[in-house]
C-alpha positions in Angstrom: -21.9 12.8 27.5 -23.3 16.3 28.3 -24.4 19.1 26.0 -23.5 22.7 26.7 -25.6 25.0 25.0 -23.3 27.6 23.6 -23.8 30.1 20.6 -22.2 28.8 17.4 -19.2 30.8 16.9 -18.2 32.4 13.7 -15.4 30.9 11.6 -12.0 31.8 13.3 -10.3 34.6 11.5 -7.0 32.6 11.0 -9.1 29.8 9.5 -10.9 32.2 7.1 -7.5 33.9 6.1 -5.8 30.6 5.2 -8.9 29.1 3.5 -9.5 32.0 1.4 -5.8 32.2 0.5 -5.8 28.4 -0.4 -9.0 28.4 -2.3 -8.9 31.5 -4.4 -11.4 30.1 -7.0 -13.8 28.9 -4.4 -14.7 25.7 -2.6 -17.9 23.9 -2.1 -17.8 23.9 1.8 -16.7 27.6 1.9 -19.6 28.3 -0.2 -22.1 26.5 2.0 -20.8 28.1 5.0 -20.9 31.6 3.6 -24.4 31.3 2.0 -26.4 28.8 4.4 -24.4 29.2 7.6 -24.0 26.2 10.0 -27.3 24.8 9.0 -27.8 22.7 12.2 -28.1 23.8 15.9 -27.3 22.0 19.2 -30.9 22.5 20.2 -32.0 20.3 17.4 -30.3 17.5 19.2 -30.8 18.5 22.8 -32.8 15.4 23.8 -30.2 13.1 22.8 -27.6 14.2 25.5 -27.5 14.5 29.4 -27.0 17.7 31.2 -24.1 16.0 33.3 -21.0 14.4 32.3 -18.1 14.8 30.1 -18.8 17.5 27.6 -19.7 16.2 24.0 -18.5 17.2 20.7 -21.1 19.8 19.6 -23.9 17.8 17.7 -24.5 20.5 15.1 -21.0 19.7 14.1 -21.5 16.0 14.1 -24.4 16.3 12.0 -22.5 18.3 9.4 -19.7 15.9 9.4 -22.2 12.9 9.0 -23.7 14.6 5.9 -20.2 15.5 4.6 -19.1 11.8 5.1 -21.8 10.5 2.9 -21.2 13.3 0.4 -17.6 11.9 -0.3 -18.4 8.2 0.7 -15.8 8.1 3.7 -15.5 5.7 6.4 -15.6 6.9 10.0 -11.9 6.9 10.2 -11.5 9.0 7.0 -14.1 11.4 8.1 -12.3 11.9 11.5 -9.0 12.4 9.6 -10.6 14.9 7.2 -11.7 16.9 10.5 -8.2 17.2 11.6 -6.4 17.6 8.2 -8.6 19.5 5.7 -8.9 23.3 5.8 -12.3 23.3 3.8 -13.8 20.9 6.4 -12.5 23.2 9.4 -14.0 26.3 7.7 -17.5 24.7 7.3 -17.3 23.4 10.8 -15.9 26.7 12.4 -12.8 25.0 13.8 -9.2 26.4 14.4 -6.6 25.3 12.2 -4.9 23.8 15.2 -7.9 21.8 16.2 -7.1 18.1 16.7 -10.5 16.7 16.2 -11.9 13.7 18.0 -11.8 9.9 17.8 -13.5 8.3 14.9 -15.8 6.3 17.4 -17.6 9.5 18.1 -19.4 9.3 14.7 -20.8 5.8 15.4 -22.0 6.9 18.9 -23.7 9.9 17.4 -25.5 7.8 14.9 -26.6 5.5 17.6 -28.1 8.5 19.4 -29.9 9.5 16.2 -31.6 6.1 16.1 -32.5 5.7 19.8 -34.0 9.2 19.8 -35.7 8.5 16.4 -34.5 11.8 14.9 -32.5 10.7 12.0 -34.8 12.6 9.8 -33.4 16.0 11.2 -30.5 15.6 8.9 -32.7 16.2 5.9 -35.5 18.1 7.6 -33.4 20.8 9.2 -31.6 21.4 5.8 -35.0 21.8 4.1 -36.2 24.2 6.8 -33.2 26.3 6.1 -33.7 26.2 2.3 -37.4 27.0 2.9 -36.6 30.3 4.9 -34.1 31.2 2.0 -36.8 30.5 -0.6 -35.1 27.7 -2.3 -38.0 25.2 -1.8 -41.7 25.8 -1.3 -45.0 24.0 -0.8 -47.5 23.3 -3.6 -45.1 23.1 -6.3 -44.3 20.3 -8.5 -42.5 17.0 -7.0 -41.8 13.6 -8.4 -41.1 10.2 -6.7 -39.5 6.9 -7.7 -37.8 4.1 -6.0 -34.8 1.7 -6.3 -33.5 -1.3 -4.7 -30.9 -1.2 -1.8 -28.8 -4.3 -1.3 -28.5 -5.7 2.3 -25.1 -6.0 4.0 -25.3 -9.9 4.0 -24.4 -12.9 1.9 -27.1 -14.6 -0.1 -27.8 -18.0 1.4 -29.7 -20.9 0.0 -32.1 -22.9 2.1 -29.5 -25.3 3.7 -27.1 -22.6 4.3 -29.9 -20.5 6.0 -31.2 -22.9 8.5 -27.6 -24.1 9.4 -26.2 -20.5 9.7 -28.9 -19.4 11.8 -28.5 -22.1 14.1 -24.8 -21.5 14.2 -25.3 -17.8 15.0 -27.5 -18.8 18.0 -24.8 -21.3 19.2 -22.2 -18.5 19.0 -24.5 -16.0 20.9 -25.3 -18.6 23.7 -21.5 -19.5 23.8 -20.8 -15.9 24.8 -23.7 -15.4 27.4 -24.0 -18.8 28.9 -21.0 -21.0 28.0 -21.3 -23.6 30.9 -25.0 -24.2 30.1 -24.3 -24.7 26.3 -21.5 -27.1 27.1 -23.9 -29.3 29.1 -26.6 -29.6 26.5 -24.6 -29.5 23.3 -24.2 -32.7 21.2 -20.7 -33.7 20.5 -21.0 -33.4 16.5 -22.1 -29.8 16.9 -18.6 -28.7 17.6 -17.5 -29.8 14.1 -20.7 -29.3 12.2 -21.1 -25.7 13.3 -17.7 -24.6 14.3 -17.1 -22.5 11.1 -19.3 -20.5 8.7 -21.6 -22.8 6.9 -20.6 -21.5 3.4 -17.1 -22.6 4.0 -18.3 -26.2 4.4 -18.8 -28.4 1.4 -22.4 -29.1 1.5 -23.9 -32.6 0.0 -24.7 -32.3 -3.6 -27.4 -35.1 -4.2 -31.0 -34.5 -3.3 -31.0 -37.5 -0.8 -28.0 -36.2 1.0 -29.2 -32.6 1.2 -32.5 -33.8 2.6 -30.6 -35.8 5.2 -28.5 -32.8 6.1 -31.6 -30.6 6.4 -33.0 -33.3 8.6 -30.0 -33.2 10.9 -30.0 -29.5 11.3 -33.7 -29.5 12.2 -33.4 -32.1 14.8 -30.4 -30.1 16.3 -32.6 -27.1 16.2 -35.4 -29.0 18.0 -33.0 -30.5 20.5 -31.8 -26.8 21.6 -35.3 -25.4 21.5 -36.6 -28.1 23.8 -33.7 -27.3 26.3 -34.2 -23.6 26.1 -37.9 -24.1 27.0 -37.2 -26.1 30.2 -34.2 -24.0 31.2 -33.9 -21.6 33.8 -31.2 -19.3 32.3 -30.2 -16.0 34.0 -30.7 -14.2 30.6 -34.0 -13.3 28.6 -33.0 -15.7 25.9 -36.3 -15.2 24.0 -35.3 -11.4 23.5 -32.0 -12.3 21.8 -32.0 -11.4 18.1 -30.4 -14.6 17.0 -33.2 -16.7 18.7 -35.9 -14.6 17.1 -34.2 -15.3 13.8 -34.0 -19.0 14.5 -37.6 -19.2 15.5 -38.8 -17.5 12.3 -36.6 -19.9 10.2 -38.0 -22.8 12.1 -41.6 -21.8 11.7 -41.2 -21.4 8.0 -38.9 -24.4 7.0 -39.7 -27.0 9.5 -42.8 -28.5 11.3 -43.1 -31.0 14.1 -45.3 -34.2 13.2 -46.9 -36.2 16.3 -47.9 -39.6 16.0 -51.7 -40.0 17.5 -51.1 -43.4 18.7 -47.5 -43.3 20.3 -47.1 -39.5 20.7 -43.7 -39.7 18.9 -42.6 -36.3 17.6 -40.7 -36.2 14.2 -39.2 -33.1 12.7 -40.0 -32.6 9.1 -38.2 -30.4 6.6 -40.8 -28.7 4.4 -40.7 -28.8 0.7 -40.3 -25.5 -1.1 -43.8 -25.7 -2.4 -45.1 -25.4 1.3 -43.2 -22.3 2.4 -45.2 -19.4 3.3 -44.7 -16.0 1.4 -41.3 -14.3 1.1 -42.8 -11.4 3.3 -42.9 -13.9 6.2 -39.4 -15.3 5.9 -36.0 -14.0 6.7 -33.0 -14.3 4.3 -30.1 -14.0 7.0 -29.7 -14.3 10.7 -27.5 -11.2 10.7 -30.4 -8.9 9.0 -33.7 -10.3 9.8 -35.4 -7.2 8.2 -33.9 -7.8 4.8 -36.3 -9.3 2.3 -36.1 -11.1 -1.0 -37.8 -9.3 -4.0 -38.0 -9.8 -7.9 -39.0 -6.8 -10.0 -38.7 -6.4 -13.7 -36.4 -9.1 -14.2 -34.1 -8.2 -11.1 -33.9 -9.9 -7.9 -32.2 -9.0 -4.8 -32.3 -9.1 -0.9 -32.5 -6.0 0.9 -34.7 -2.9 1.0 -36.4 -0.3 -1.3 -35.8 3.5 -1.0 -38.3 6.0 -2.3 -37.0 9.3 -3.1 -39.1 12.6 -3.7 -37.7 15.8 -5.2 -38.9 19.1 -6.3 -39.0 19.7 -10.1 -39.8 23.3 -11.1 -38.3 24.5 -14.1 -36.4 27.3 -12.8 -35.7 26.2 -9.2 -33.1 24.2 -7.5 -34.0 20.6 -7.5 -34.0 19.3 -3.8 -34.8 16.0 -2.3 -37.8 16.6 0.2 -38.5 13.1 1.4 -36.9 9.8 1.7 -38.5 6.5 2.7 -37.0 3.1 3.4 -39.0 -0.1 3.5 -38.4 -3.8 3.3 -38.0 -5.0 -0.3 -41.4 -6.6 -0.2 -43.4 -3.5 0.4 -45.2 -2.4 -2.8 -44.9 1.1 -3.9 -48.7 1.6 -3.9 -48.5 1.0 -0.1 -46.1 3.9 0.3 -48.0 6.7 -1.8 -50.2 7.9 1.1 -47.5 7.8 3.6 -45.3 9.9 1.4 -48.0 12.5 0.8 -48.7 12.7 4.7 -44.9 13.1 5.4 -44.6 16.0 2.8 -47.7 17.6 4.4 -46.1 17.3 7.9 -43.0 19.1 6.5 -45.2 21.8 5.1 -44.1 20.9 1.6 -47.0 19.0 -0.1 -46.9 19.2 -3.9 -49.7 20.5 -5.9 -48.8 18.0 -8.7 -46.9 14.7 -7.9 -45.4 12.8 -10.8 -45.0 9.0 -10.2 -45.0 5.8 -12.3 -47.8 3.3 -12.3 -46.7 1.4 -9.3 -47.7 4.3 -7.2 -51.2 4.9 -8.5 -54.5 3.3 -8.1 -58.1 4.7 -8.0 -58.2 5.0 -4.2 -55.0 6.8 -4.0 -56.2 9.2 -6.5 -59.2 10.2 -4.7 -57.4 10.4 -1.4 -54.6 12.7 -2.9 -57.3 15.0 -4.4 -58.7 15.4 -0.8 -55.2 16.5 0.3 -55.0 19.1 -2.6 -52.6 16.9 -4.5 -52.9 15.8 -8.2 -51.1 12.5 -8.9 -49.8 12.5 -12.3 -48.9 9.1 -13.6 -50.0 6.1 -15.7 -52.7 3.9 -14.2 -52.2 0.2 -14.2 -54.0 -1.2 -17.3 -57.3 -3.0 -17.5 -56.3 -6.7 -18.1 -59.6 -8.3 -19.1 -59.9 -10.0 -22.2 -62.4 -7.7 -23.5 -59.7 -4.9 -23.7 -57.3 -7.1 -25.8 -60.0 -8.2 -28.4 -61.4 -6.1 -31.2 -65.0 -4.9 -31.0 -65.3 -6.5 -27.7 -67.1 -4.7 -24.9 -65.1 -3.8 -21.7 -66.7 -2.2 -18.8 -65.7 1.4 -20.0 -68.4 1.0 -22.8 -71.1 0.5 -20.2 -73.0 3.5 -19.0 -73.4 3.8 -15.4 -76.5 5.7 -13.6 -75.1 6.1 -10.0 -78.3 7.7 -8.6 -80.7 5.1 -10.1 -78.1 2.4 -9.4 -78.2 0.5 -12.7 -75.8 -0.1 -15.8 -76.8 0.1 -19.5 -74.8 -2.0 -21.8 -73.7 -1.1 -25.4 -76.9 -2.9 -26.7 -79.2 -0.7 -24.5 -80.0 -3.2 -22.0 -80.2 -2.5 -18.2 -78.8 -4.4 -15.3 -81.4 -6.1 -12.9 -79.3 -6.0 -9.7 -76.8 -3.8 -8.0 -75.1 -5.4 -5.1 -72.4 -4.0 -2.7 -69.5 -6.3 -2.2 -66.0 -6.2 -0.7 -63.2 -6.5 -3.4 -60.2 -8.7 -3.0 -58.0 -5.5 -2.0 -60.6 -4.8 0.9 -62.1 -1.9 -0.7 -65.9 -1.8 -1.4 -67.1 -2.6 -4.9 -70.6 -2.9 -6.7 -71.6 -5.7 -8.9 -74.1 -5.1 -11.5 -75.7 -8.3 -13.1 -77.8 -8.3 -16.3 -80.7 -10.7 -17.0 -80.2 -13.9 -18.7 -83.3 -13.1 -20.8 -81.3 -10.1 -22.3 -77.8 -11.7 -22.5 -78.9 -15.2 -23.7 -80.2 -14.4 -27.1 -78.2 -11.3 -27.7 -76.4 -11.2 -30.9 -73.3 -9.4 -29.4 -73.0 -12.0 -26.5 -69.7 -13.3 -27.9 -68.3 -9.6 -27.9 -69.3 -9.2 -24.2 -68.9 -12.4 -22.2 -67.4 -15.9 -22.4 -69.5 -17.3 -19.4 -71.4 -20.4 -20.4 -75.2 -20.1 -21.0 -77.4 -19.4 -19.2 -75.1 -17.3 -17.3 -75.4 -13.5 -18.0 -72.7 -10.5 -18.1 -72.0 -8.8 -14.8 -69.9 -5.8 -14.1 -67.6 -4.8 -11.0 -67.7 -1.1 -10.3 -65.7 0.8 -7.8 -67.5 3.6 -5.9 -68.4 6.6 -8.1 -65.5 8.8 -6.8 -62.8 6.2 -7.5 -64.5 5.1 -10.9 -64.5 8.6 -12.2 -61.1 9.4 -11.0 -59.6 6.3 -12.7 -61.5 7.0 -15.7 -60.2 10.6 -16.0 -56.7 9.7 -15.4 -56.7 7.0 -18.1 -58.2 9.5 -20.5 -55.4 12.0 -19.7 -52.6 9.8 -20.0 -53.4 8.8 -23.7 -53.7 12.5 -24.7 -51.1 14.4 -26.3 -51.2 17.0 -23.4 -50.9 14.2 -21.0 -48.0 12.6 -22.5 -46.1 15.9 -22.8 -47.0 16.8 -19.1 -45.7 13.5 -17.9 -42.2 13.8 -19.3 -41.4 15.9 -16.2 -41.2 12.7 -14.3 -38.2 11.4 -16.2 -35.7 13.6 -14.3 -36.2 11.4 -11.1 -34.2 8.6 -13.0 -31.3 10.8 -13.0 -31.5 11.4 -9.2 -31.5 7.7 -8.6 -28.5 7.2 -10.9 -26.7 10.0 -9.0 -27.6 8.4 -5.7 -26.3 5.1 -6.9 -23.2 6.1 -8.7 -21.8 8.9 -6.7 -23.1 8.3 -3.2 -23.3 4.7 -2.6 -27.0 4.3 -2.4 -27.2 0.7 -4.0 -25.4 -1.0 -1.0 -26.2 -0.4 2.6 -23.3 -0.1 5.1 -25.2 -1.3 8.0 -27.6 -4.2 9.1 -31.3 -3.6 9.7 -34.0 -1.4 8.4 -33.4 1.8 10.9 -29.7 1.9 10.2 -30.3 1.7 6.3 -32.9 4.3 6.5 -30.3 6.6 8.5 -27.8 6.1 5.7 -30.4 6.8 3.0 -31.6 10.0 4.9 -27.6 11.1 5.2 -27.3 10.4 1.5 -30.3 12.5 0.6 -29.0 15.3 2.7 -25.5 15.0 1.1 -27.2 15.1 -2.4 -28.9 18.2 -1.4 -25.5 19.7 -0.4 -24.3 18.8 -3.9 -27.1 20.4 -5.6 -27.1 23.5 -3.4 -23.4 24.1 -4.0 -24.0 23.8 -7.8 -27.1 26.0 -7.5 -25.2 28.8 -5.7 -22.2 28.6 -8.0 -24.3 28.6 -11.2 -23.4 25.1 -12.5 -26.3 24.2 -15.0 -28.2 21.1 -14.4 -27.2 17.9 -16.4 -29.5 17.0 -19.3 -30.5 13.5 -20.3 -28.1 12.5 -23.1 -30.0 11.2 -26.2 -28.2 9.6 -29.1 -28.8 10.8 -32.6 -30.4 7.8 -33.5 -32.9 7.9 -30.7 -33.5 11.4 -31.5 -35.0 10.3 -34.8 -37.7 8.2 -33.3 -41.0 9.3 -34.5 -43.7 10.4 -31.8 
């Protein structure tokens, strides 16, 4: 497909006449075109198309259609029909009323081009650039971020179903690519055992029978892998997605035991207690990037999506960034990447409102260096001293950073100061007190539970992190800090809007990149909705509070 660079034409006069007559009280898409223009340009997607070949549908139109499709939660067929049949869509797209549109497959081809060119972010970024020019979004304002789960487009499988279905997926792919070779090496029981989806088969109930079934599947997998290793197939079988999934399942759930005397090899199905962490295991052969996670009593298989939006009092609240990760990636590992992405977009906040999952001492310092103040509760100190009345936690010790010693509440000074590497890989300092001071101390029971003659020791982060964490904890318990933090609550409504109105909870596609594309399109679609409401004067919704809840004392 080739791209011809032509100026974006105005809306045809006949389309304007009919649309204005049909929508006398206004229409969202008419408002968008009149106030913001076409938003996208062909030049944004120039690298995705060839200079020769059949003319392509203008990509600026396809980008708009993709966003509109997710705004209305339409399938590709429904979106293509809307282009042909709806006056408001033709108005926004600048089409003649007699335009017959295009085949629905053009939309999936366009999404694939976006993914291959790694430019799916343009669906949101070009809209933000347009809004920034119009003064609807600005840098160094207030923003807030939160995350929610996205369910993968797969069926949840137990261990037996997973190993067997993954092997079945490999057999089906090999049957397509090298059917003759597979017929030569396949065992006769395979055709019945793996001829249909595993969940349609009645699996054994007793533990003994289930172990036997798992052992049989393991032997079958080993048989196939051995033949693949010694084969001379005309395909690069190692690169097949189903083979990659099978190898991951094999490594996590099975092992091969070799007898030292006879050299005999025995396949063994690992018990659950020996399995590696969930981050290292797949949950389905059809989406190898989806991961299992349990958080706050809710468990799911899929991904996490992180939303950032502006939250100024008198401005339009627009989504500025969207980040998709496997479910097992913790929020704290995303904070710095979110900040850098906002800086790259020239939309960094001055204040960033987040919950405790996005906050730690090192992130507080790193954000300050970027001119960003993280506003959010820090994770609590969980040592026993903080939970015991009159006990001495580390905040009651005085630290002299220049002299490198610590003074305890009883006035005794530490005798050593040792640099170490903490469990998280960051540097820490360990200050240890003398056994001569701690042993006979009358307040020892309030300070340490170490057995005599051991003395109290204190682990300290570097000074910058220590003071940043101390200040953040002091702020969050103050009346001013609590009032300031209330601004974060609005992001919950954004996530609810995405889930309830835009299909955010369930991905349509398989794989991280395609799920990220969907989430990006949803973010742009939600911005469309918010811009329409802002331009037409629709007030923002407020959080509903019951009369009983309003009576709760501060």
